[in-house]
C-alpha positions as CSV (number, residue, x, y, z in Angstrom):
1,G,18.0,-7.7,3.3
2,C,17.0,-7.0,-0.3
3,G,13.7,-8.2,-1.8
4,G,13.2,-12.0,-1.5
5,T,15.8,-12.8,1.1
6,G,13.2,-14.2,3.6
7,K,12.5,-11.3,5.9
8,S,8.8,-12.1,6.2
9,Q,9.6,-15.8,6.8
10,L,12.0,-14.9,9.5
11,I,9.3,-12.8,11.2
12,R,7.0,-15.8,11.0
13,A,9.7,-18.0,12.6
14,I,10.2,-15.5,15.4
15,T,6.5,-15.4,16.0
16,Q,6.3,-19.2,16.1
17,Y,9.1,-19.3,18.6
18,F,7.3,-16.9,21.0
19,Q,4.1,-19.0,20.6
20,L,5.8,-22.3,21.2
21,T,7.6,-21.0,24.3
22,K,4.2,-19.6,25.7
23,R,5.5,-16.0,25.4
24,G,3.2,-14.7,22.7
25,K,2.1,-11.7,24.7
26,M,5.7,-10.5,24.8
27,L,5.8,-9.8,21.1
28,R,4.0,-7.1,19.1
29,K,4.2,-6.7,15.3
30,L,3.6,-3.5,13.3
31,A,4.0,-2.3,9.7
32,P,3.4,0.9,7.8
33,T,0.8,-0.5,5.3
34,S,-2.1,-2.9,5.6
35,I,-0.7,-5.3,3.1
36,A,2.6,-5.5,4.9
37,A,0.8,-5.9,8.3
38,A,-1.4,-8.7,6.9
39,E,1.8,-10.5,5.6
40,I,3.2,-10.7,9.1
41,D,-0.2,-11.1,10.9
42,G,0.3,-7.7,12.6
43,L,-1.2,-4.2,12.8
44,T,-0.6,-1.1,10.9
45,I,1.3,1.6,12.8
46,H,-1.5,4.1,12.0
47,S,-4.2,1.8,13.4
48,F,-2.2,1.2,16.5
49,L,-1.8,5.0,17.0
50,G,-5.6,5.3,16.4
51,E,-5.1,7.7,13.6
52,S,-7.9,8.1,11.1
53,R,-6.7,8.2,7.4
54,K,-9.6,10.6,6.7
55,S,-8.5,13.8,5.0
56,S,-11.3,15.8,6.5
57,K,-10.6,19.0,8.4
58,K,-10.6,17.4,11.8
59,K,-8.0,14.6,11.7
60,Q,-9.0,12.0,14.2
61,T,-6.2,10.8,16.5
62,R,-6.4,8.6,19.5
63,T,-5.3,10.5,22.6
64,F,-2.9,8.9,25.0
65,R,-2.0,10.2,28.5
66,P,0.2,8.8,31.3
67,G,-2.1,6.6,33.4
68,D,-4.1,5.4,30.3
69,T,-5.1,2.0,31.8
70,K,-6.2,0.5,28.5
71,L,-3.0,1.5,26.8
72,E,-0.9,0.2,29.7
73,N,-2.7,-3.1,29.7
74,E,-2.1,-3.5,25.9
75,W,1.6,-3.2,26.4
76,R,2.1,-4.5,29.9
77,H,3.7,-7.8,28.8
78,V,5.3,-6.5,25.6
79,K,9.1,-6.7,25.5
80,Y,9.8,-7.1,21.8
81,L,8.4,-5.0,18.9
82,I,8.9,-6.0,15.3
83,I,8.5,-3.2,12.7
84,D,8.4,-4.4,9.1
85,E,9.0,-2.5,5.8
86,M,11.2,0.1,7.5
87,S,11.9,1.9,4.2
88,M,8.2,3.1,4.2
89,I,8.4,4.5,7.8
90,G,9.1,8.2,8.2
91,L,10.9,10.0,11.0
92,S,7.7,11.8,12.2
93,L,5.8,8.5,12.4
94,L,8.6,6.8,14.3
95,A,8.8,9.7,16.8
96,R,5.0,9.4,17.5
97,L,5.3,5.7,17.9
98,N,8.2,6.1,20.3
99,R,6.2,8.6,22.3
100,I,3.2,6.4,22.6
101,V,5.1,3.2,23.6
102,K,7.0,5.2,26.3
103,T,3.6,6.4,27.6
104,A,2.3,2.8,27.6
105,K,5.3,1.4,29.5
106,H,5.1,4.2,32.0
107,I,8.7,4.2,33.0
108,N,11.7,6.5,32.6
109,S,10.8,8.8,29.7
110,E,14.5,9.0,28.7
111,I,14.6,5.3,27.7
112,P,13.8,4.8,24.0
113,F,10.5,2.9,23.4
114,G,10.1,2.5,27.1
115,G,12.7,-0.2,27.2
116,V,11.0,-2.4,24.6
117,N,13.5,-4.1,22.2
118,V,12.7,-2.9,18.7
119,I,13.6,-5.1,15.7
120,F,13.4,-3.3,12.3
121,F,13.0,-5.4,9.1
122,G,13.3,-4.0,5.6
123,D,15.4,-2.7,2.7
124,Y,16.2,1.0,2.4
125,L,16.4,0.7,-1.4
126,Q,12.6,0.0,-1.6
127,Y,9.9,2.6,-1.5
128,S,10.3,5.5,0.9
129,P,7.4,7.0,3.0
130,V,4.7,9.3,1.6
131,L,4.5,12.8,3.1
132,D,7.3,12.1,5.6
133,R,11.1,11.9,5.6
134,P,12.8,8.4,5.5
135,L,14.7,7.2,8.5
136,Y,18.0,7.8,6.8
137,H,17.2,11.5,6.1
138,S,19.6,14.0,7.6
139,C,17.8,16.8,9.4
140,A,19.6,20.0,8.7
141,S,19.4,22.6,11.5
142,S,17.5,25.8,10.8
143,E,16.8,29.0,12.7
144,Q,13.1,28.2,13.1
145,I,12.7,24.9,14.9
146,T,9.2,23.5,14.5
147,E,7.6,20.7,16.5
148,R,7.8,18.4,13.4
149,Q,11.6,19.1,13.1
150,I,12.1,18.3,16.8
151,D,10.2,15.0,16.3
152,M,12.3,14.1,13.3
153,Q,15.6,14.9,15.1
154,C,14.4,12.7,18.1
155,A,13.6,9.8,15.6
156,Q,17.0,10.2,14.0
157,K,18.7,9.8,17.4
158,L,16.7,6.6,17.9
159,I,17.9,5.2,14.6
160,S,21.5,6.1,15.4
161,Q,21.3,3.9,18.5
162,M,20.7,0.8,16.4
163,N,23.4,-1.5,17.7
164,C,22.8,-4.8,16.1
165,V,22.4,-5.5,12.4
166,V,21.9,-8.9,10.7
167,E,21.9,-8.9,6.9
168,L,20.0,-11.7,5.1
169,S,21.9,-12.3,1.9
170,Q,20.7,-15.6,0.5
171,Q,18.0,-15.1,-2.2
172,M,14.9,-17.2,-1.4
173,R,12.5,-15.8,-4.0
174,T,14.5,-15.4,-7.3
175,E,15.4,-18.8,-8.8
176,D,16.9,-17.4,-12.0
177,L,20.6,-16.8,-11.4
178,R,21.1,-14.5,-14.4
179,Y,18.0,-12.5,-13.4
180,L,19.2,-12.3,-9.8
181,E,22.5,-10.8,-11.0
182,L,20.5,-8.2,-13.0
183,L,18.5,-7.3,-9.9
184,N,21.6,-6.9,-7.8
185,R,23.2,-4.5,-10.3
186,L,19.9,-2.6,-10.6
187,R,19.8,-2.0,-6.9
188,G,23.1,-0.1,-7.1
189,G,22.3,1.8,-10.2
190,Q,25.0,-0.2,-12.0
191,S,22.9,-1.9,-14.7
192,I,24.8,-2.8,-17.9
193,I,23.6,-2.8,-21.5
194,E,23.2,-6.6,-21.4
195,D,20.7,-6.2,-18.6
196,Y,18.7,-3.8,-20.8
197,Q,18.8,-6.2,-23.7
198,L,17.7,-9.1,-21.6
199,L,14.7,-7.3,-20.3
200,C,13.8,-6.1,-23.8
201,T,13.3,-9.8,-24.8
202,R,10.2,-9.7,-22.5
203,I,8.5,-6.7,-24.2
204,V,5.0,-7.6,-25.5
205,G,5.2,-7.7,-29.3
206,N,8.7,-9.2,-29.5
207,P,8.3,-11.8,-32.4
208,K,10.4,-14.3,-30.4
209,L,8.2,-14.1,-27.3
210,Q,5.6,-16.9,-27.2
211,A,3.1,-15.2,-24.9
212,S,-0.4,-13.7,-25.4
213,L,-2.1,-11.3,-23.0
214,R,-5.4,-12.9,-24.1
215,Q,-4.4,-16.4,-22.9
216,K,-3.6,-18.0,-19.6
217,P,-1.5,-17.4,-17.5
218,W,-1.0,-13.8,-18.7
219,N,-4.7,-12.8,-18.9
220,E,-4.8,-13.4,-15.1
221,A,-1.5,-11.6,-14.3
222,P,-1.7,-8.3,-12.5
223,I,-0.5,-5.2,-14.4
224,L,1.9,-3.0,-12.3
225,V,1.8,0.7,-13.1
226,F,3.2,3.9,-11.5
227,R,0.1,6.1,-11.4
228,N,-3.4,5.5,-9.8
229,T,-5.2,7.2,-12.7
230,L,-3.7,4.7,-15.2
231,R,-4.4,1.8,-12.7
232,T,-8.1,2.8,-12.6
233,Q,-8.4,3.0,-16.4
234,I,-6.8,-0.4,-16.9
235,N,-9.0,-2.0,-14.2
236,N,-12.2,-0.5,-15.6
237,R,-11.4,-1.6,-19.2
238,A,-10.5,-5.2,-18.0
239,V,-13.8,-5.6,-16.2
240,L,-15.8,-4.4,-19.2
241,N,-13.8,-6.8,-21.4
242,K,-14.6,-9.7,-19.1
243,A,-18.3,-8.8,-19.1
244,M,-18.3,-8.7,-22.9
245,E,-16.6,-12.2,-23.0
246,M,-19.2,-13.6,-20.7
247,G,-22.1,-12.0,-22.7
248,L,-23.2,-10.0,-19.6
249,R,-24.6,-6.5,-19.5
250,P,-21.9,-4.2,-17.9
251,M,-22.8,-3.3,-14.3
252,V,-21.3,-0.3,-12.5
253,C,-21.8,0.6,-8.8
254,V,-22.0,4.4,-8.4
255,A,-21.0,6.1,-5.1
256,Q,-23.4,8.4,-3.3
257,D,-21.7,11.7,-2.5
258,Y,-23.0,14.3,0.0
259,F,-22.2,17.9,0.7
260,Q,-23.5,19.5,3.9
261,G,-25.7,16.5,4.5
262,K,-27.5,16.6,1.1
263,I,-26.8,14.4,-1.9
264,I,-24.9,16.3,-4.6
265,D,-27.3,17.1,-7.4
266,D,-25.2,19.5,-9.4
267,L,-24.4,17.4,-12.5
268,R,-21.0,19.0,-13.2
269,L,-19.8,18.7,-9.6
270,R,-21.1,15.2,-9.2
271,K,-19.5,14.0,-12.5
272,T,-16.1,15.5,-11.6
273,I,-16.1,14.0,-8.1
274,L,-17.1,10.6,-9.3
275,E,-14.3,10.5,-11.8
276,L,-11.6,11.2,-9.2
277,P,-9.1,8.3,-8.7
278,D,-9.8,6.4,-5.5
279,N,-6.5,7.5,-3.9
280,K,-8.1,11.0,-3.7
281,T,-11.4,9.8,-2.2
282,E,-10.2,7.7,0.8
283,H,-10.0,4.6,-1.4
284,L,-13.8,4.5,-2.1
285,P,-14.2,4.5,-5.9
286,G,-16.8,6.7,-7.6
287,Y,-17.5,4.1,-10.3
288,L,-17.0,0.4,-9.4
289,P,-17.5,-1.9,-12.5
290,L,-18.3,-5.4,-11.4
291,V,-18.5,-8.8,-13.1
292,P,-18.7,-12.3,-11.4
293,G,-15.3,-14.0,-11.0
294,M,-13.3,-10.8,-11.2
295,P,-10.4,-10.2,-8.7
296,V,-10.9,-7.4,-6.2
297,L,-8.9,-5.7,-3.5
298,L,-10.5,-4.7,-0.1
299,T,-9.7,-1.0,0.5
300,E,-10.3,-0.8,4.2
301,N,-9.9,-2.8,7.4
302,V,-13.0,-4.9,7.9
303,A,-11.7,-7.5,10.3
304,T,-7.9,-7.6,10.6
305,E,-8.0,-10.5,13.0
306,L,-9.6,-12.6,10.2
307,G,-7.2,-11.4,7.6
308,L,-9.8,-9.0,6.0
309,S,-7.8,-5.8,5.8
310,N,-6.9,-3.0,3.4
311,G,-5.2,-4.7,0.5
312,T,-6.6,-8.2,0.9
313,R,-7.3,-9.9,-2.4
314,G,-10.6,-11.6,-3.1
315,I,-13.0,-12.8,-5.9
316,F,-16.3,-11.0,-6.5
317,H,-19.3,-13.3,-6.7
318,Q,-22.5,-11.3,-6.4
319,L,-23.9,-7.8,-5.7
320,V,-27.1,-7.4,-3.6
321,Y,-28.8,-4.1,-4.3
322,E,-32.1,-2.3,-4.4
323,E,-33.6,-1.6,-7.8
324,S,-33.9,2.2,-8.6
325,S,-37.2,3.5,-9.7
326,A,-35.5,4.4,-13.0
327,D,-32.5,2.9,-14.7
328,I,-30.2,5.8,-14.3
329,Q,-27.9,6.7,-17.2
330,F,-24.8,8.6,-16.2
331,Q,-23.6,8.9,-19.9
332,D,-20.0,8.4,-18.9
333,K,-17.7,8.1,-21.9
334,N,-15.8,5.4,-20.1
335,F,-18.7,2.9,-20.1
336,P,-20.9,1.5,-22.9
337,T,-24.4,3.0,-23.5
338,N,-26.0,-0.3,-22.3
339,T,-24.3,-0.1,-18.9
340,K,-26.5,-0.7,-15.8
341,F,-25.7,1.9,-13.2
342,I,-26.5,0.8,-9.6
343,T,-26.9,3.6,-7.0
344,Q,-28.4,1.6,-4.1
345,P,-26.1,-1.3,-3.4
346,K,-26.5,-3.1,0.0
347,Y,-23.5,-5.4,0.0
348,A,-21.2,-7.5,-2.1
349,L,-20.5,-11.2,-1.7
350,V,-16.7,-11.7,-2.0
351,E,-14.7,-14.8,-1.6
352,F,-11.4,-14.4,0.3
353,P,-9.4,-17.6,0.0
354,N,-7.0,-16.6,2.8
355,C,-9.7,-15.5,5.3
356,K,-9.2,-17.0,8.7
357,L,-12.9,-17.5,9.4
358,D,-13.2,-21.2,10.3
359,S,-17.0,-21.7,10.0
360,E,-19.3,-20.8,7.1
361,L,-21.7,-17.8,7.5
362,A,-25.4,-18.6,7.3
363,E,-26.5,-19.6,3.8
364,L,-23.1,-18.8,2.3
365,Q,-20.2,-21.0,1.1
366,A,-16.9,-21.1,2.9
367,K,-14.7,-18.1,2.7
368,I,-17.5,-15.9,1.1
369,I,-18.0,-12.7,3.1
370,P,-20.6,-10.0,2.7
371,I,-18.8,-6.6,2.4
372,P,-21.2,-3.8,3.3
373,I,-21.3,-0.1,2.2
374,S,-18.6,2.1,3.8
375,E,-18.6,5.8,4.5
376,Q,-15.6,8.1,4.3
377,T,-15.0,11.9,4.2
378,F,-12.5,13.6,1.9
379,L,-11.7,17.2,0.8
380,F,-12.2,18.3,-2.8
381,D,-11.0,21.6,-4.3
382,V,-13.7,23.2,-6.4
383,K,-11.3,25.8,-7.8
384,E,-11.2,24.2,-11.2
385,L,-15.0,24.4,-11.5
386,L,-15.3,28.0,-10.5
387,A,-15.3,31.0,-12.9
388,E,-11.8,32.4,-13.1
389,N,-12.7,35.7,-11.4
390,V,-14.4,33.9,-8.6
391,A,-11.4,31.6,-8.1
392,N,-9.0,34.6,-8.1
393,A,-11.2,36.5,-5.6
394,A,-11.1,33.5,-3.3
395,K,-7.4,33.4,-3.5
396,I,-7.0,37.1,-2.9
397,N,-9.3,37.0,0.1
398,K,-7.5,33.8,1.4
399,K,-10.8,31.9,1.2
400,T,-10.6,28.2,0.9
401,T,-12.1,26.6,-2.2
402,K,-12.0,23.1,-0.6
403,I,-15.2,21.4,0.4
404,S,-15.8,18.4,2.6
405,I,-17.5,15.5,0.7
406,K,-19.0,12.5,2.5
407,R,-19.0,9.3,0.3
408,K,-21.0,6.1,0.7
409,A,-19.7,3.2,-1.5
410,L,-18.4,-0.3,-1.5
411,P,-14.8,-0.5,-0.2
412,L,-13.6,-2.6,-3.2
413,I,-11.6,-1.9,-6.3
414,P,-10.8,-4.2,-9.3
415,A,-7.5,-6.0,-8.9
416,Y,-6.4,-6.5,-12.6
417,S,-3.9,-3.7,-12.1
418,M,-2.1,-2.3,-9.1
419,T,0.5,0.4,-8.4
420,T,4.1,-0.7,-8.0
421,H,3.9,1.0,-4.5
422,K,1.1,-1.4,-3.5
423,S,3.1,-4.5,-4.7
424,Q,6.0,-4.0,-2.3
425,G,6.4,-6.9,0.1
426,Q,4.5,-9.3,-2.1
427,T,5.7,-12.4,-4.1
428,L,3.6,-12.6,-7.3
429,G,3.4,-15.6,-9.7
430,K,3.2,-13.6,-13.0
431,I,3.3,-9.9,-13.6
432,I,2.9,-7.4,-16.5
433,I,4.8,-4.2,-15.9
434,D,5.4,-0.8,-17.4
435,L,9.0,0.6,-17.2
436,V,8.3,3.9,-18.8
437,M,9.0,6.4,-16.0
438,P,6.3,9.0,-15.3
439,P,7.3,12.7,-15.0
440,G,8.8,13.8,-11.7
441,S,11.4,12.4,-9.3
442,V,12.4,8.7,-9.7
443,E,14.0,6.5,-7.1
444,V,15.7,3.1,-7.3
445,A,12.6,1.5,-5.9
446,S,10.5,2.6,-8.9
447,V,11.9,-0.2,-11.1
448,Y,13.5,-2.5,-8.5
449,V,10.4,-3.1,-6.5
450,S,8.3,-4.2,-9.5
451,L,11.0,-6.3,-11.1
452,S,11.8,-8.1,-7.8
453,R,8.2,-9.4,-7.3
454,V,8.8,-12.5,-9.3
455,K,11.0,-15.6,-9.1
456,R,12.2,-15.7,-12.8
457,L,12.6,-13.5,-15.8
458,D,10.1,-15.8,-17.6
459,D,7.4,-14.7,-15.0
460,L,7.2,-11.1,-16.3
461,L,6.1,-9.3,-19.4
462,I,6.9,-5.6,-20.2
463,I,4.0,-3.8,-21.8
464,R,6.0,-1.4,-24.1
465,P,9.5,-0.4,-25.0
466,F,11.4,1.7,-22.4
467,E,14.7,3.6,-22.1
468,F,17.9,2.2,-20.7
469,A,18.0,5.2,-18.3
470,A,15.2,3.6,-16.3
471,L,17.7,1.0,-15.1
472,Q,20.4,3.5,-14.2
473,V,18.8,5.3,-11.3
474,K,21.3,5.4,-8.5
475,P,20.6,5.3,-4.7
476,S,20.8,8.8,-3.1
477,T,23.8,9.9,-1.1
478,A,21.8,9.5,2.1
479,Q,20.8,6.0,1.2
480,R,24.4,5.0,0.4
481,E,25.8,6.5,3.6
482,E,23.2,4.7,5.8
483,L,23.8,1.4,4.1
484,K,27.5,1.8,4.7
485,R,26.8,2.5,8.4
486,L,24.5,-0.5,8.7
487,D,27.1,-2.7,6.9
488,R,29.8,-1.7,9.5
489,I,27.5,-2.6,12.3
490,A,26.6,-5.9,10.6
491,K,30.3,-6.9,10.4
492,S,30.8,-6.2,14.1
493,T,27.6,-7.9,15.3
494,P,28.8,-11.5,15.0
495,K,31.8,-10.6,17.2
496,R,29.5,-9.3,19.9
497,F,27.1,-12.3,19.6
498,P,29.2,-15.4,18.7
499,I,27.1,-18.4,17.7
500,S,28.6,-21.9,18.2
501,M,27.5,-24.4,15.6
């Protein structure tokens, strides 16, 4: 079903059914991202597979072998597996999941998923997987068959065995009929000029638009953008503006970066690494501006069973830190000269309204959780910092110019702005979006996902003028063919499973 047709609600209903019938152990729920997993109270596929997201040289992966007692116990009673946001799942990832579940069930290796019934939820016209091929991708045969290609072909065979399809068609999120018709045309790349004209009425600066970004509710609405660099810039500026409004001195937490066990003291290297967007640094920001009352996102799984996972929204209250012997000035052009830079934070006190912790922690109000310093490792290419002759020599001699950096920082980022990719699966009250497409390939999801996050046209503002072409992106041939196949199965499914009312 498309965005807003109640897929997540149906998953919750299925979950409740298993719980009410005392069969909760028979159901397992997985999703490709932490936000999607949190929405359905499940796990991410990567965390289940035990895969580290670290981009260090040694990728950490949990090892499974037949006879793995712990793994077999985890899946002993499982007979149904729900996989949400299927558009974001790649063929390689699905193949690995199939292999592990078969190992866990410890039965005939020819049976897909070890005999577990798999239920996929999602919409193929939303965002596709990163660094993997979507489930509808056609694997062309080649002379050199790699292990990855074999995995993808196996996953393709699994998808082709899907024998029951139910389409959710009633829109449960969008309450504006005219806007719903616009979204339906947008999905198929069939937008008309009237759709474009209607959206243009929501562009900031339109004299007929009675809305101010400086006043509620728009000053609290998240800004959805396509690039992480722009998202970081908007977030930093928003925090500084809030500090100025409150009459507070700007405060910025600075990450501690290490190379070969020693803190980096080369000023040029340190500055370059600190300015990297957090999607390049395992989601630990180099600079983290903070002000009480600001919205934040958790960037790693702290306690998934309590709803404290990567992508969980919270409200920052207080930073506990050690005073440095000197007030360090980093002289970064992005921050005012009177900024207080903190290099020795201990933890941040953050309120998580949806946290499942029932009791209060000692000396803290309900829902306020201390978030400690986290440690991650990532690779950084120093090629741009090397002299041209040195960089060329390294290339000729096939020497790597990448170094491993260990970072210690708070796993938080400001949440005034988020990428459209991060917004998938969420229903948002008000949003401010940018529809100017960045360079590079564009998919239907680029515009459709962000526009379908709200219930009504009046719930969104568009930050600047955009081209009609942004609304005319068509689904790929592979997407259209797979949707036709699923539609054929959906039409035959009621005949195979008649329901008497």
